[in-house]
Steps between C-alpha positions, in 0.01 A plus 500: 500500500171375366297734696371691204204277433393487862531876544295559175233275633495682837478831318214381284306369800561816697377722212197282461411530863561872503313604182225246455167604649383252760138463614488398865195355656539642857204308642651165401842619625348586841324168514824314406699684767216469758503877569208659672432856366387634838810364668732712287311822545546514880828634642708265704501569877852369560659738240663799662546836358855584383714691751645828397858485600586862429239626735749559785768665296 
């Protein structure tokens, strides 16, 4: 009992996040997260290609 008000608030917040348009400053976000643009564009050497398990069947 008593969850009606909390659920209504969660629903209101979720709708606001979903439907409101947000302007995101990507440059300041990169700076805040300390992400180097060139670093993300190169593939990782230690990542292996997925193995096709149905190849031998």
